[in-house]
C-alpha positions as CSV (number, residue, x, y, z in Angstrom):
1,X,57.9,16.8,142.1
2,X,58.8,13.2,143.2
3,X,57.2,11.0,145.7
4,X,59.9,11.9,148.3
5,X,60.8,15.5,147.3
6,X,58.6,18.6,146.6
7,X,60.4,21.8,145.5
8,X,59.1,24.8,147.5
9,X,58.8,27.9,145.3
10,X,60.4,29.9,148.2
11,X,63.6,28.2,147.4
12,X,63.6,29.0,143.7
13,X,65.0,32.4,142.7
14,X,63.4,33.8,139.6
15,X,65.1,36.6,137.6
16,X,63.7,38.3,134.6
17,X,65.4,40.2,131.8
18,X,65.0,41.2,128.2
19,X,64.8,38.4,125.8
20,X,67.5,38.1,123.0
21,X,66.8,37.8,119.3
22,X,64.4,39.3,116.9
23,X,60.9,40.4,117.9
24,X,60.7,44.1,117.2
25,X,59.5,46.7,119.8
26,X,57.9,44.0,122.0
27,X,61.0,42.1,122.6
28,X,63.2,45.2,123.1
29,X,60.7,46.7,125.7
30,X,59.5,43.7,127.7
31,X,61.4,41.6,130.2
32,X,60.0,38.2,129.2
33,X,63.2,36.0,129.6
34,X,63.0,34.1,132.9
35,X,66.0,32.4,134.7
36,X,65.2,30.1,137.6
37,X,68.0,29.1,139.9
38,X,67.9,26.6,142.8
39,X,70.6,26.5,145.5
40,X,71.1,22.8,146.2
41,X,73.3,23.2,149.3
42,X,70.9,25.7,151.0
43,X,67.8,23.7,150.3
44,X,65.7,22.4,153.1
45,X,63.6,20.2,150.8
46,X,66.4,17.8,150.0
47,X,67.9,15.2,152.5
48,X,71.7,15.1,152.8
49,X,71.9,11.9,150.6
50,X,69.8,13.7,148.0
51,X,72.0,16.8,148.1
52,X,75.2,14.8,147.7
53,X,73.8,12.9,144.7
54,X,72.6,16.3,143.0
55,X,76.0,18.0,143.9
56,X,77.9,15.1,142.4
57,X,75.9,15.0,139.2
58,X,75.0,18.8,138.4
59,X,76.9,20.9,140.9
60,X,75.8,23.3,143.6
61,X,73.3,25.5,141.6
62,X,70.6,24.3,139.2
63,X,69.7,26.8,136.5
64,X,67.0,26.8,133.9
65,X,66.2,29.6,131.4
66,X,63.2,30.2,129.1
67,X,62.7,32.9,126.5
68,X,60.6,30.9,124.1
69,X,57.4,32.7,124.6
70,X,56.2,36.2,124.4
71,X,54.6,36.1,127.8
72,X,56.6,36.4,131.0
73,X,54.2,34.2,132.8
74,X,54.5,31.4,130.3
75,X,58.3,31.7,130.3
76,X,58.2,31.4,134.1
77,X,56.1,28.2,133.9
78,X,58.6,26.8,131.3
79,X,61.7,27.7,133.4
80,X,60.1,26.1,136.4
81,X,59.3,22.9,134.5
82,X,62.8,22.7,133.1
83,X,64.3,23.2,136.6
84,X,62.1,20.5,138.1
85,X,63.1,18.1,135.2
86,X,66.8,18.7,135.8
87,X,66.4,18.1,139.5
88,X,64.4,15.0,138.8
89,X,67.0,13.7,136.4
90,X,69.9,14.4,139.0
91,X,68.0,12.7,141.8
92,X,67.3,9.5,139.6
93,X,69.0,6.5,140.9
94,X,70.3,4.5,137.9
95,X,69.1,0.8,137.8
96,X,71.9,-1.7,138.4
97,X,72.7,-3.7,135.3
98,X,72.2,-7.3,135.8
99,X,74.8,-9.2,133.7
100,X,73.3,-12.0,131.4
101,X,74.9,-14.6,129.3
102,X,74.3,-14.4,125.5
103,X,71.5,-16.5,124.1
104,X,72.3,-19.6,121.9
105,X,70.7,-17.7,118.9
106,X,73.0,-14.6,119.6
107,X,76.1,-16.9,119.8
108,X,75.0,-18.6,116.5
109,X,74.4,-15.2,114.7
110,X,77.9,-14.1,115.9
111,X,79.6,-17.2,114.5
112,X,77.6,-17.0,111.2
113,X,78.8,-13.4,110.8
114,X,82.4,-14.5,111.5
115,X,82.1,-17.2,108.8
116,X,80.7,-14.7,106.2
117,X,83.4,-12.2,107.0
118,X,86.1,-15.0,106.7
119,X,84.7,-16.0,103.3
120,X,84.5,-12.4,102.1
121,X,88.2,-11.8,103.0
122,X,89.2,-15.1,101.4
123,X,87.6,-14.1,98.1
124,X,89.6,-10.8,98.1
125,X,92.9,-12.7,98.1
126,X,94.7,-13.0,94.8
127,X,94.5,-16.5,93.3
128,X,97.1,-19.0,94.4
129,X,99.5,-20.1,91.7
130,X,98.8,-23.6,90.7
131,X,101.8,-24.9,88.7
């Protein structure tokens, strides 16, 4: 899954059920909906630091559902892909923002816009009485 983590299939629980929505007899008779769940706290694939990060971001259980396809096998693949993607996103360490100063051009654009706004508002004012 990532360089430091691989998700063993033995830790993923798959549950199948009937898919919702239209589809006629096939949908009402076949269990093609797949729900994949991964218990973060019980996982041996994640280090303690990784578990803390995932628990803080998404909670103790990761869940992914697929009922897009007619085939249970394809829905199983999709559910596992979605589960892996959620885990990857939860494990991602956000990059630190490096504060930068505005460029000279950006400062000039800001001041030019302020001048235009000032002029626009000045033109909205009623004319001054000159007696």
